[in-house]
C-alpha positions as CSV (number, residue, x, y, z in Angstrom):
1,X,0.0,0.0,0.0
2,X,1.4,3.4,-1.0
3,X,2.1,5.9,1.7
4,X,1.7,8.8,-0.7
5,X,-1.4,10.3,-2.1
6,X,-1.1,12.5,-5.2
7,X,-3.8,14.9,-6.2
8,X,-3.4,14.7,-10.0
9,X,-5.5,17.8,-10.6
10,X,-3.1,19.8,-8.6
11,X,0.2,18.1,-9.4
12,X,2.4,20.2,-11.6
13,X,4.5,17.1,-12.5
14,X,7.7,19.1,-11.8
15,X,9.6,16.2,-10.2
16,X,10.6,18.2,-7.1
17,X,9.2,15.8,-4.6
18,X,11.2,12.9,-6.0
19,X,14.3,15.0,-6.3
20,X,14.4,15.9,-2.5
21,X,13.4,12.5,-1.2
22,X,16.3,11.6,1.1
23,X,15.3,8.0,1.3
24,X,14.9,7.5,-2.4
25,X,11.3,6.4,-2.0
26,X,9.8,8.5,-4.8
27,X,10.6,8.4,-8.5
28,X,9.3,10.9,-11.0
29,X,10.8,13.2,-13.5
30,X,9.6,16.4,-14.9
31,X,6.4,15.7,-16.9
32,X,5.3,12.6,-15.0
33,X,3.4,12.0,-11.8
34,X,5.5,10.8,-8.8
35,X,5.4,7.1,-7.8
36,X,6.6,5.2,-4.8
37,X,9.4,2.7,-5.4
38,X,8.4,-0.7,-4.0
39,X,10.5,-2.1,-1.1
40,X,11.8,1.3,0.0
41,X,11.4,2.7,3.5
42,X,10.1,6.3,4.1
43,X,11.8,8.4,6.8
44,X,8.6,10.5,7.3
45,X,10.7,13.6,7.0
46,X,8.0,15.4,5.1
47,X,10.4,17.0,2.5
48,X,8.2,15.9,-0.4
49,X,5.1,17.5,1.0
50,X,7.0,20.7,2.1
51,X,8.6,21.2,-1.3
52,X,5.4,20.8,-3.4
53,X,4.4,24.3,-4.6
54,X,0.8,23.2,-5.4
55,X,0.1,21.2,-2.2
56,X,-0.7,18.2,-4.4
57,X,1.1,15.6,-2.2
58,X,0.1,14.1,1.1
59,X,2.0,11.6,3.2
60,X,0.2,9.0,5.3
61,X,1.7,8.7,8.8
62,X,3.1,12.2,8.9
63,X,2.2,13.9,12.2
64,X,-1.1,15.7,12.0
65,X,0.1,19.2,12.8
66,X,0.0,22.4,10.7
67,X,2.7,22.8,8.0
68,X,3.0,26.6,8.0
69,X,4.6,28.3,5.1
70,X,8.3,29.0,5.2
71,X,9.1,32.4,6.6
72,X,10.3,34.9,4.0
73,X,11.4,37.7,6.3
74,X,14.6,35.9,7.5
75,X,17.7,37.4,9.0
76,X,20.5,38.3,6.7
77,X,23.7,36.3,6.6
78,X,25.5,39.2,8.3
79,X,23.0,39.2,11.1
80,X,23.3,35.5,11.7
81,X,27.1,35.6,11.5
82,X,27.1,38.5,14.0
83,X,24.9,36.5,16.4
84,X,27.2,33.5,16.3
85,X,30.4,35.5,16.5
86,X,29.3,37.6,19.4
87,X,28.1,34.6,21.4
88,X,29.8,34.1,24.7
89,X,29.7,31.3,27.3
90,X,27.9,33.1,30.1
91,X,28.7,32.0,33.6
92,X,27.3,34.9,35.6
93,X,23.5,35.2,35.6
94,X,20.8,37.4,37.1
95,X,18.6,35.4,39.5
96,X,15.4,35.4,37.4
97,X,14.7,32.0,35.8
98,X,13.7,31.7,32.2
99,X,9.9,32.0,32.0
100,X,7.8,29.1,30.9
101,X,6.6,30.7,27.6
102,X,10.2,31.4,26.5
103,X,11.3,27.9,27.5
104,X,8.5,26.4,25.5
105,X,9.5,28.5,22.5
106,X,13.2,27.4,22.8
107,X,12.2,23.7,23.0
108,X,10.0,24.1,20.0
109,X,13.0,25.4,18.1
110,X,15.1,22.5,19.3
111,X,12.4,20.1,18.3
112,X,12.9,21.2,14.7
113,X,16.6,20.3,14.6
114,X,17.7,17.5,12.2
115,X,18.2,14.0,13.5
116,X,19.8,10.9,12.0
117,X,17.2,9.3,9.6
118,X,14.6,11.7,11.0
119,X,14.5,9.5,14.2
120,X,13.4,12.3,16.5
121,X,14.3,10.3,19.6
122,X,15.4,13.1,21.9
123,X,13.8,13.8,25.4
124,X,14.1,17.1,27.2
125,X,14.4,17.7,30.9
126,X,14.1,21.2,32.4
127,X,15.1,22.3,35.9
128,X,13.0,25.6,36.0
129,X,14.4,27.4,39.0
130,X,17.6,28.0,40.9
131,X,16.7,25.7,43.8
132,X,16.3,22.7,41.5
133,X,19.4,23.6,39.6
134,X,21.4,23.9,42.8
135,X,20.1,20.5,44.0
136,X,21.4,18.9,40.8
137,X,24.7,20.8,41.2
138,X,25.1,19.3,44.7
139,X,24.9,15.8,43.2
140,X,27.5,16.7,40.6
141,X,29.7,17.8,43.6
142,X,29.0,14.4,45.3
143,X,30.2,12.7,42.0
144,X,33.3,14.8,42.0
145,X,34.1,13.8,45.6
146,X,33.5,10.1,44.9
147,X,35.2,9.9,41.5
148,X,38.2,12.0,42.5
149,X,38.1,13.5,39.0
150,X,41.2,15.7,38.7
151,X,39.4,18.4,36.6
152,X,36.5,18.6,39.1
153,X,38.7,18.8,42.2
154,X,38.9,22.7,42.4
155,X,35.1,22.8,42.2
156,X,34.7,21.0,45.5
157,X,36.6,23.7,47.5
158,X,34.8,26.5,45.7
159,X,31.4,24.8,46.5
160,X,32.4,24.6,50.2
161,X,33.1,28.4,50.0
162,X,29.6,29.0,48.5
163,X,30.4,29.2,44.8
164,X,28.9,26.8,42.3
165,X,31.5,26.0,39.6
166,X,29.5,23.1,38.3
167,X,26.3,24.9,37.2
168,X,27.4,28.4,37.9
169,X,24.3,29.3,40.0
170,X,22.2,29.3,36.8
171,X,18.5,29.9,37.4
172,X,17.5,27.4,34.7
173,X,18.9,24.2,33.3
174,X,17.9,22.2,30.3
175,X,19.1,18.7,29.7
176,X,18.7,16.4,26.6
177,X,18.6,12.6,26.7
178,X,18.4,10.0,24.0
179,X,18.2,6.2,23.9
180,X,21.5,4.6,24.8
181,X,21.1,2.2,21.8
182,X,20.6,5.0,19.3
183,X,23.8,5.2,17.3
184,X,23.7,8.9,16.8
185,X,22.4,10.0,20.2
186,X,25.2,12.4,21.0
187,X,25.3,13.9,17.5
188,X,21.6,14.5,17.4
189,X,21.7,16.0,20.9
190,X,24.6,18.3,20.1
191,X,22.8,19.7,17.1
192,X,19.5,20.2,19.0
193,X,21.3,21.9,21.9
194,X,23.1,24.2,19.5
195,X,19.7,25.1,17.9
196,X,18.4,25.9,21.4
197,X,21.5,27.8,22.3
198,X,21.3,30.1,19.3
199,X,17.5,30.6,19.8
200,X,18.2,31.6,23.4
201,X,21.0,34.0,22.4
202,X,18.6,35.6,19.9
203,X,16.2,36.3,22.8
204,X,18.9,38.0,24.9
205,X,19.6,35.0,27.2
206,X,23.0,33.8,28.3
207,X,24.0,30.2,27.8
208,X,26.8,27.9,28.9
209,X,27.3,24.2,28.2
210,X,27.1,22.0,31.3
211,X,30.2,19.9,30.7
212,X,30.7,18.7,34.3
213,X,27.0,17.6,34.5
214,X,27.2,15.7,31.2
215,X,30.3,13.7,32.2
216,X,29.0,13.0,35.7
217,X,25.5,11.9,34.5
218,X,27.0,9.3,32.3
219,X,27.9,7.1,35.3
220,X,26.5,8.6,38.5
221,X,23.0,7.3,39.2
222,X,22.1,9.9,41.8
223,X,22.2,12.5,39.1
224,X,20.2,10.3,36.7
225,X,17.6,9.9,39.5
226,X,17.5,13.6,40.2
227,X,17.0,14.4,36.6
228,X,14.4,11.6,36.2
229,X,16.2,10.3,33.1
230,X,13.9,7.8,31.2
231,X,14.7,4.1,31.3
232,X,17.1,3.2,28.6
233,X,18.2,6.8,28.0
234,X,21.5,8.5,28.6
235,X,22.3,12.2,29.3
236,X,23.8,13.6,26.1
237,X,24.3,17.2,27.1
238,X,22.9,20.2,29.0
239,X,22.8,24.0,28.9
240,X,22.7,26.5,31.8
241,X,20.3,29.4,30.9
242,X,19.5,32.8,32.3
243,X,19.7,36.5,31.8
244,X,23.3,37.6,31.6
245,X,24.6,39.6,34.6
246,X,27.1,41.4,32.4
247,X,27.1,42.7,28.8
248,X,30.1,42.0,26.5
249,X,31.3,44.8,24.2
250,X,34.0,43.1,22.2
251,X,34.6,39.8,20.3
252,X,37.7,38.1,21.6
253,X,40.2,36.7,19.0
254,X,40.3,33.0,18.1
255,X,43.0,30.7,16.8
256,X,43.6,30.9,13.1
257,X,41.4,28.6,10.9
258,X,42.9,25.1,10.6
259,X,41.8,23.8,7.2
260,X,43.2,21.6,4.4
261,X,43.0,22.9,0.8
262,X,40.1,21.5,-1.3
263,X,40.6,17.9,-2.4
264,X,41.5,17.3,-6.0
265,X,38.5,16.7,-8.2
266,X,39.4,13.1,-8.8
267,X,41.4,10.4,-7.0
268,X,41.2,11.8,-3.4
269,X,43.1,14.4,-1.6
270,X,46.2,15.9,-3.3
271,X,47.9,16.4,0.0
272,X,47.1,12.8,1.1
273,X,45.5,13.9,4.4
274,X,42.0,12.6,4.1
275,X,41.2,10.4,7.1
276,X,39.8,7.5,5.1
277,X,41.9,7.9,1.9
278,X,38.7,7.1,-0.1
279,X,38.5,8.7,-3.6
280,X,35.7,11.2,-4.0
281,X,33.2,11.0,-6.8
282,X,34.2,13.0,-9.9
283,X,33.3,16.7,-9.7
284,X,33.3,16.8,-5.9
285,X,35.5,19.2,-4.0
286,X,35.7,18.4,-0.3
287,X,36.9,21.1,2.0
288,X,38.2,19.3,5.1
289,X,38.2,21.3,8.4
290,X,39.6,20.4,11.7
291,X,37.7,20.8,14.9
292,X,35.3,23.5,13.6
293,X,32.0,21.8,14.3
294,X,32.9,19.2,16.9
295,X,31.4,19.6,20.3
296,X,33.6,18.1,22.9
297,X,31.7,17.1,26.1
298,X,34.7,17.0,28.5
299,X,35.1,17.1,32.2
300,X,35.5,20.9,32.1
301,X,33.0,23.7,31.8
302,X,33.6,25.9,28.8
């Protein structure tokens, strides 16, 4: 039984739906109606429905929620670049927590982030006020004492002096979990957290990645219980959120870009530095970069 329904009166037979089908489920060239290829598996990503300019295609099994039109009044490249370049890891917050409406809006943005094979397996946990965040921070301190983690050792003394180095006294904390068996749980989570982070920055909030918490929650059950992590899930990352206490006026310098020249068009990399040494398809130019998009969840707070 086909998962796709084509309204032939509306269909422009432009082939766009088949062209954007990531799973290769649809076939159809310009001048013909799209058809489903037998034996293929649909990801339910909705690209085929979203790209159709005449609303001629519907997909059975797609979640029944509105598909609003794509926004046309979007930020310019300069505005987006400026937002990302001016982002700072904020560790000093005003005491007010993030309000519920704003938190819901941020989670809605994160829900739209891409996931491997459109799996959408992420689960979100929010500690909505400073008291709950501090209770979780106390468990991270207990982990530091028991694990004797060298990176975390200074945080213990500061905690005893009244300063929270683990979660920085943040008024709100958001944590993402995913099934332990999901092969791309950390990749999907990092992308979603980055979506949420940039959406928070655009709303004037300060954000910092919760590195200590992420490392501790991987093995320390009291933290998992405090967060109410679902059965079979693992903590893949977290963000401290709140209104920044201070405003930054300058963008600090960064290390120079580390990047290899574009690969040769045929036969692999001219400088022999591709990791897998696999030849690229003719006509491809792969620009290899080092460490630009990796998100390292280490035992240090950035």
